[in-house]
C-alpha positions in Angstrom: 274.1 127.7 207.8 271.9 130.1 205.4 272.9 131.4 202.1 271.9 134.4 200.4 269.7 134.1 197.8 271.0 136.4 195.5 274.8 135.9 195.7 274.9 132.6 197.4 277.2 133.8 200.2 277.2 132.4 203.7 275.0 134.4 206.0 275.4 135.1 209.6 272.1 134.4 211.2 271.1 136.0 214.7 270.0 133.2 217.2 266.6 135.3 217.8 265.6 135.5 214.4 261.9 135.7 213.8 259.5 135.8 210.8 259.5 139.1 209.0 262.8 140.4 210.5 265.3 141.9 208.0 269.0 140.9 207.8 271.7 142.2 205.2 274.1 140.2 203.2 277.4 141.8 203.7 278.9 140.0 200.7 276.3 141.9 198.1 274.7 144.4 200.2 271.1 143.3 199.7 268.4 143.5 202.2 266.8 140.1 203.0 263.3 139.3 204.6 262.7 136.2 206.7 259.6 134.6 205.2 259.7 131.5 207.2 261.8 130.6 210.1 261.7 126.8 210.0 262.9 125.9 207.5 264.6 129.2 207.0 263.3 131.0 203.8 264.7 134.4 202.7 263.5 136.6 200.1 265.2 139.8 198.7 263.5 143.0 199.7 263.2 145.6 197.0 262.1 149.2 198.1 260.4 151.5 195.7 259.8 154.1 197.9 262.3 156.4 196.4 260.3 156.5 193.1 257.2 158.2 194.0 256.2 158.5 190.2 256.7 154.8 189.3 252.8 154.0 189.7 252.0 157.2 187.6 254.4 155.9 184.9 252.8 152.5 184.9 249.3 154.2 184.3 250.5 156.4 181.6 252.2 153.5 179.7 248.9 151.6 180.0 247.0 154.5 178.5 249.5 154.5 175.4 248.6 150.8 174.6 246.4 150.6 171.5 244.7 147.2 171.1 243.9 146.3 167.3 241.2 143.7 168.0 239.9 144.2 164.5 243.0 142.6 163.2 242.8 139.9 165.7 239.2 139.1 164.6 240.4 138.9 160.9 243.1 136.5 161.8 240.6 134.2 163.6 238.3 134.2 160.5 240.8 133.0 158.5 241.4 129.7 160.3 
């Protein structure tokens, strides 16, 4: 018997299940991927294909970060 790693509901596992197959949890609706068959190990699948701008937004956020190295150096001298 296998359980969903997200909601802990019992899962119906097909007998011909192989590594990298995907199944759905009917209780919570999440897609699960078979990472290993023996012992059975499942992981939730999160698809980010719908958000094409996600990478661009992360890069923009990185550019906005300003490191204040001078302050860090001053703090080290005090110790």
